C-alpha positions as CSV (number, residue, x, y, z in Angstrom):
1,M,-51.0,52.0,32.7
2,T,-48.9,53.7,30.0
3,R,-45.7,52.3,31.5
4,R,-47.1,48.8,31.5
5,I,-48.2,49.0,27.9
6,L,-44.7,50.3,26.9
7,A,-43.1,47.5,28.9
8,I,-45.2,44.9,27.1
9,L,-44.5,46.5,23.7
10,F,-40.7,46.5,24.5
11,A,-40.8,42.8,25.5
12,L,-42.7,41.9,22.3
13,A,-40.1,43.8,20.3
14,L,-37.3,42.0,22.0
15,A,-39.0,38.7,21.4
16,V,-39.5,39.4,17.7
17,F,-35.9,40.6,17.3
18,G,-34.5,37.6,19.1
19,T,-36.6,35.2,17.1
20,A,-35.5,36.9,13.9
21,A,-31.9,36.7,14.9
22,V,-32.2,33.0,15.7
23,L,-33.9,32.2,12.4
24,L,-31.3,34.2,10.5
25,Y,-28.5,32.3,12.3
26,V,-30.1,28.9,11.6
27,K,-30.6,29.8,7.9
28,S,-27.0,30.9,7.6
29,A,-25.8,27.7,9.2
30,D,-28.1,25.7,6.9
31,D,-26.7,27.5,3.9
32,R,-23.1,26.8,4.9
33,A,-24.0,23.1,5.5
34,V,-25.7,22.8,2.2
35,T,-22.8,24.5,0.4
36,G,-20.4,21.9,1.8
37,M,-22.7,19.0,1.0
38,E,-23.3,20.0,-2.6
39,P,-22.3,17.0,-4.8
40,V,-19.3,17.3,-7.1
41,D,-18.0,14.9,-9.7
42,V,-14.7,13.2,-8.8
43,L,-12.6,10.4,-10.3
44,V,-12.0,7.3,-8.2
45,A,-10.0,4.1,-8.9
46,K,-12.2,1.1,-9.7
47,A,-9.5,-1.3,-8.4
48,R,-5.9,-1.1,-7.2
49,I,-3.8,0.8,-9.7
50,P,0.0,0.1,-9.2
51,A,2.5,2.9,-8.9
52,G,4.1,3.8,-12.3
53,T,0.8,3.5,-14.2
54,T,0.5,6.3,-16.8
55,G,-2.5,8.6,-17.2
56,E,-3.0,7.3,-20.7
57,V,-3.3,3.7,-19.4
58,I,-5.7,4.7,-16.7
59,R,-8.0,6.4,-19.2
60,S,-7.7,3.9,-22.1
61,K,-8.3,0.9,-19.8
62,E,-11.0,2.7,-17.9
63,L,-9.3,2.0,-14.5
64,A,-11.1,4.9,-12.9
65,E,-14.7,6.1,-12.9
66,T,-16.5,9.3,-12.0
67,I,-18.8,9.4,-8.9
68,K,-20.3,12.2,-6.8
69,L,-19.0,13.2,-3.4
70,P,-19.8,16.1,-1.1
71,A,-17.7,19.2,-2.1
72,R,-16.2,19.5,1.4
73,S,-14.7,16.0,1.3
74,V,-12.4,16.7,-1.7
75,P,-9.7,19.3,-2.3
76,A,-11.2,21.6,-5.0
77,D,-7.8,22.5,-6.6
78,E,-6.6,18.9,-7.0
79,V,-9.7,16.9,-7.8
80,L,-10.1,15.3,-11.3
81,T,-13.3,14.5,-13.2
82,R,-11.3,12.8,-16.0
83,I,-7.7,12.1,-17.0
84,P,-6.7,15.0,-19.3
85,A,-4.3,14.6,-22.2
86,E,-1.6,16.5,-20.3
87,L,-1.3,13.6,-17.8
88,D,-0.9,10.9,-20.5
89,K,2.9,10.6,-20.1
90,L,2.9,11.2,-16.4
91,V,2.7,8.3,-13.8
92,I,1.1,7.9,-10.4
93,T,3.9,7.8,-7.8
94,S,2.2,5.5,-5.3
95,D,-0.5,2.7,-5.5
96,L,-4.1,3.8,-5.7
97,Q,-6.4,1.7,-3.6
98,P,-10.0,0.8,-4.8
99,R,-12.4,3.7,-4.5
100,Q,-9.5,6.1,-3.7
101,V,-10.0,9.6,-5.2
102,V,-7.6,10.4,-8.1
103,L,-5.9,13.7,-7.6
104,K,-3.8,15.7,-10.0
105,G,-0.9,15.9,-7.5
106,M,-0.6,12.1,-7.6
107,F,1.0,12.3,-11.0
108,S,4.7,13.0,-11.7
109,Q,7.3,12.7,-14.5
110,Q,8.0,9.1,-15.5
111,T,11.7,9.6,-15.0
112,R,11.0,9.2,-11.3
113,T,10.3,5.5,-11.9
114,A,12.3,2.8,-13.5
115,G,10.7,0.2,-15.7
116,G,7.2,1.2,-14.4
117,L,8.2,0.8,-10.8
118,A,8.4,3.6,-8.3
119,I,11.7,2.9,-6.5
120,P,12.4,4.7,-3.2
121,E,15.3,7.1,-3.2
122,G,18.7,5.4,-2.8
123,K,17.3,1.9,-3.3
124,I,17.4,-0.7,-6.1
125,A,14.7,-3.2,-7.1
126,I,15.2,-7.0,-7.2
127,S,12.8,-9.8,-7.6
128,V,12.8,-13.2,-5.9
129,E,10.5,-16.2,-6.1
130,A,8.4,-17.2,-3.1
131,T,5.9,-19.9,-2.8
132,M,2.4,-19.1,-1.7
133,A,3.2,-20.2,1.8
134,A,6.5,-18.3,1.8
135,Q,4.7,-15.1,0.9
136,V,2.1,-15.3,3.7
137,A,-0.6,-17.2,1.8
138,G,-0.8,-14.4,-0.8
139,Y,-1.2,-11.5,1.7
140,V,2.1,-10.0,0.6
141,R,1.0,-7.1,-1.6
142,P,2.7,-4.0,-3.1
143,G,3.3,-1.6,-0.3
144,S,3.7,-4.3,2.3
145,Q,6.7,-4.3,4.7
146,V,8.2,-7.8,5.0
147,A,11.0,-9.4,7.0
148,V,13.1,-12.0,5.1
149,F,14.1,-15.2,6.9
150,A,16.8,-17.5,5.5
151,S,17.2,-21.3,6.3
152,Y,20.6,-23.0,6.5
153,H,22.2,-26.3,7.4
154,F,25.5,-27.2,9.1
155,V,28.4,-28.7,7.3
156,A,31.1,-30.2,9.6
157,D,34.7,-30.1,8.4
158,G,37.0,-31.6,11.0
159,K,36.6,-29.4,14.1
160,N,34.9,-26.6,12.3
161,T,31.1,-26.3,11.5
162,T,30.0,-24.0,8.8
163,R,26.5,-22.6,8.0
164,V,25.4,-23.2,4.4
165,L,22.3,-21.6,3.1
166,G,19.5,-24.0,2.2
167,S,17.9,-26.8,4.1
168,S,19.3,-30.3,4.0
169,G,16.6,-32.8,4.8
170,E,16.1,-33.2,8.5
171,G,19.7,-32.7,9.5
172,P,20.9,-30.0,11.9
173,G,20.4,-26.5,10.7
174,G,18.4,-23.4,11.5
175,T,16.5,-20.4,10.3
176,S,17.2,-16.7,11.2
177,V,16.2,-13.2,10.2
178,L,18.3,-12.1,7.1
179,L,16.6,-8.7,6.6
180,S,14.4,-7.1,9.3
181,K,12.3,-4.9,7.0
182,V,12.1,-4.3,3.3
183,E,9.4,-2.7,1.2
184,V,7.5,-4.8,-1.5
185,I,6.9,-2.7,-4.6
186,A,5.4,-5.3,-6.9
187,V,4.0,-8.8,-6.9
188,G,3.8,-10.8,-10.1
189,P,5.4,-10.4,-13.5
190,Y,5.6,-7.2,-15.6
191,G,2.4,-6.4,-17.5
192,E,1.2,-3.9,-20.1
193,G,1.4,-0.1,-19.5
194,A,4.0,-0.2,-16.7
195,T,1.8,-2.3,-14.4
196,T,2.4,-5.6,-12.8
197,V,0.1,-8.6,-13.1
198,T,-0.7,-9.1,-9.4
199,P,-2.3,-12.5,-8.4
200,P,-5.9,-11.9,-7.0
201,D,-6.3,-11.8,-3.2
202,N,-7.2,-15.2,-2.0
203,G,-6.7,-16.1,1.6
204,N,-7.6,-19.7,1.0
205,A,-5.0,-20.3,-1.7
206,G,-3.0,-22.4,0.7
207,N,-5.7,-25.1,0.7
208,N,-4.6,-26.3,-2.7
209,D,-1.3,-28.1,-2.8
210,T,-0.5,-27.0,-6.4
211,E,-1.2,-23.3,-5.6
212,A,0.6,-23.5,-2.3
213,S,3.8,-24.7,-4.1
214,A,3.5,-22.3,-7.1
215,A,6.3,-19.7,-7.1
216,V,5.3,-16.0,-7.2
217,L,7.6,-13.2,-8.1
218,V,8.0,-10.7,-5.3
219,T,9.9,-7.4,-6.1
220,V,11.4,-5.5,-3.2
221,A,13.3,-2.2,-2.8
222,V,16.6,-2.8,-1.0
223,T,20.1,-1.4,-0.6
224,T,23.0,-2.9,-2.5
225,E,24.2,-4.9,0.5
226,E,20.7,-6.2,1.2
227,A,20.3,-7.1,-2.5
228,A,23.5,-9.2,-2.3
229,K,22.3,-11.1,0.8
230,L,18.8,-11.7,-0.7
231,I,20.1,-12.9,-4.0
232,H,22.5,-15.3,-2.4
233,A,19.7,-16.7,-0.2
234,A,17.2,-16.9,-3.1
235,N,19.7,-18.8,-5.2
236,A,19.9,-21.4,-2.4
237,D,16.1,-21.6,-2.3
238,A,16.2,-20.6,1.4
239,I,14.0,-17.6,1.8
240,Y,10.7,-17.1,3.6
241,L,8.8,-13.9,4.0
242,A,6.9,-12.5,7.0
243,L,4.6,-9.5,7.1
244,V,5.6,-6.9,9.6
245,N,4.4,-3.5,10.8
246,D,5.9,-0.5,12.7
247,S,5.5,-2.3,16.0
248,S,6.9,-5.7,15.0
249,D,10.0,-6.7,16.9
250,V,12.3,-8.2,14.3
251,R,16.0,-8.3,14.7
252,V,18.6,-9.5,12.2
253,G,20.1,-12.8,13.3
254,A,17.3,-13.8,15.6
255,G,16.0,-17.3,14.9
256,F,16.2,-21.0,15.8
257,E,18.9,-23.7,15.4
258,N,18.7,-27.5,15.7
259,R,22.1,-28.7,16.7
260,S,21.0,-32.0,18.2
261,N,23.0,-34.0,15.7
262,T,26.1,-31.9,15.4
263,G,28.0,-33.7,18.2
């Protein structure tokens, strides 16, 4: 009888101990979860902020706002709740997208940019005009990768036929890839505070003939050789842009020719 009572008491003790251990573990897990979910103030971009924008401009023009996010979702040592005066002369080194968290590490010395543009190492920046159609109905944006096509026509001189950049009515000619991939670093003219005045996104812009033919400035980062080719083609009003990604199969020289009337 005594043994049975002791066994029952031992079982009860184990049950109590096990229940207490489970409750303690659950409470500890809840505490860890709550700690990670505690809201903290963070600064986020209201709209796209171009690379090269100074901290002073972001603050003075109220380009960013403070919201609350779970603590575990932001790096505690980099997060900003406001733009401090120490960042006034520094610039963001890459575009900030709408609702993107603004971090201290995104700012650097303005000497790393030129004229408000963050230019990749070893490249130069040039601007060319492109119609709305030639810049993919307005979908070409800063940060886009584009291929550049150039159109040309044939000029016959005795037995020789020469390619000349630019179209010539409906005569024989062609279009081929001039540059397989270049980076767009700005779209639109220069604006205040080292920003660019980017036309609004509008996928239906091509529905209007006036808008479709309007020229838009597209600034790209290229090598010196690429710049020479692009400037030459742009002066002949012969360029057309195409959006590409890492898997796009684009080869310089690939294209189409119409030689039906060349004889």
